[in-house]
C-alpha positions in Angstrom: 83.3 141.2 95.1 84.3 138.1 95.8 85.5 136.4 98.9 88.6 134.5 99.0 86.4 131.2 99.7 84.3 132.3 96.4 87.5 132.7 94.2 88.7 129.1 95.4 85.8 127.3 94.5 85.4 129.0 91.4 88.9 128.0 90.5 88.1 124.3 91.7 85.2 124.3 89.7 87.1 124.9 86.5 88.6 121.6 86.9 85.5 119.6 88.4 84.1 118.9 84.7 87.4 117.6 83.3 87.9 115.4 86.6 84.4 114.6 86.9 84.8 112.9 83.5 88.0 110.9 84.4 86.4 110.0 87.9 83.6 108.4 85.9 85.8 106.5 83.4 87.2 104.8 86.6 83.8 103.9 88.0 82.3 103.3 84.9 85.3 100.9 83.7 83.8 97.6 82.4 86.6 95.7 84.5 85.8 97.9 87.6 85.0 94.7 89.8 88.4 93.0 88.9 90.5 96.4 89.5 88.5 97.9 92.6 90.9 96.3 94.9 93.9 98.1 93.5 91.7 101.4 93.4 91.2 101.0 97.3 94.9 100.4 97.5 95.5 103.4 95.9 92.8 105.4 98.0 94.6 103.9 101.0 98.0 105.1 100.4 96.5 108.8 100.3 94.0 108.0 103.4 97.1 107.0 105.3 98.9 109.8 105.3 96.0 112.6 105.4 95.8 112.9 109.4 100.1 113.5 109.6 100.0 115.6 106.6 97.2 117.6 108.2 99.3 117.8 111.4 102.4 119.0 109.6 100.2 121.6 107.8 99.0 122.7 111.4 102.4 122.7 112.4 103.6 125.2 109.7 100.5 127.4 110.1 101.4 127.4 113.8 104.8 128.6 112.9 103.9 131.1 110.4 101.2 132.8 112.7 103.8 133.1 115.5 106.6 134.3 113.0 108.5 137.5 113.6 109.0 138.6 110.2 105.4 138.7 108.8 102.1 138.9 110.2 100.2 136.2 108.9 96.5 136.1 110.7 95.2 133.4 108.3 98.0 130.9 109.4 96.6 131.2 112.9 93.1 130.0 111.5 94.4 127.1 109.5 96.4 126.0 112.2 93.3 125.1 114.1 91.1 124.1 111.5 94.0 121.4 110.4 94.6 120.1 113.6 91.0 119.6 114.2 90.2 118.1 110.9 93.0 115.7 111.4 91.6 114.3 114.6 88.3 113.6 112.2 90.4 111.8 109.8 92.8 109.9 112.1 91.7 106.2 111.4 89.9 106.6 108.1 92.5 104.5 106.6 91.4 101.3 108.7 87.7 101.5 106.5 89.9 100.8 103.8 91.6 98.0 105.0 88.1 96.3 106.4 87.1 97.1 102.7 90.0 95.3 101.4 89.7 92.3 103.9 86.0 91.9 102.9 87.3 91.4 99.1 89.7 88.6 100.7 92.8 90.8 100.7 94.8 90.4 104.3 95.4 93.5 105.9 99.2 92.5 106.2 99.5 92.2 102.5 97.9 95.8 102.3 100.5 97.0 104.8 103.6 95.5 103.4 103.3 96.9 100.0 104.6 100.3 99.0 102.4 102.7 97.9 101.9 103.8 94.1 104.7 106.1 93.2 101.6 108.4 91.9 100.3 108.5 95.3 103.6 109.4 97.0 103.6 111.8 94.3 100.3 113.3 95.0 101.0 113.2 98.8 104.4 114.5 98.6 103.5 117.8 96.3 100.8 118.5 99.4 103.9 118.3 102.0 106.0 120.4 99.5 103.4 123.3 98.9 102.3 123.2 102.8 105.6 123.4 104.4 107.6 125.4 101.7 104.9 127.8 100.0 102.0 128.4 102.4 99.7 125.8 104.4 96.6 127.5 102.5 97.7 125.4 99.4 96.5 122.5 101.3 92.8 123.5 101.3 92.7 122.7 97.6 93.6 119.4 98.2 91.1 118.7 100.9 88.6 120.2 98.6 89.1 117.7 95.8 89.5 114.6 97.9 86.5 115.4 100.3 84.1 115.8 97.0 81.3 113.1 98.3 79.9 110.7 95.4 76.2 110.4 95.5 74.8 107.3 97.1 72.4 106.4 94.2 75.8 106.5 91.9 77.6 103.8 94.2 74.6 101.7 94.5 74.5 101.4 91.0 78.0 100.7 90.6 77.9 98.2 93.5 75.0 96.5 91.3 77.1 96.5 88.3 80.2 95.3 89.6 78.6 92.8 92.5 81.1 94.4 94.9 79.0 95.2 98.2 
């Protein structure tokens, strides 16, 4: 019998192939060097909300763990995990601001811009599922976003685009 974690990983694996193909299209795009600043801006929009979203997930999980109507021991574990992970993620948006600045884009320009509607929809969906369904839903989002790229691949992209 599979554990909950194994089932979640299997479910995420179902999307990994098509998602990897889409991500590869982005990284192999012939105009990536030109489009890369906008790509970083989109990631900035997601990253700048990560810690606050995790804190909201932690608060909702704590609320569920302490609730009188339903015994939810998982929620208590999630609350601690999300708080710890929020601390780990705090400030990562600064890395993207640094990267954009190294490409000649002033921090002020990035901070003045509204995020893409698609980024707002992506993040807003996480808030909805986390706050109105269950904070467990946020784990899938984390699993997908934190799938790291291989350094060799990033080196190849850097060489091809001239972006260092």
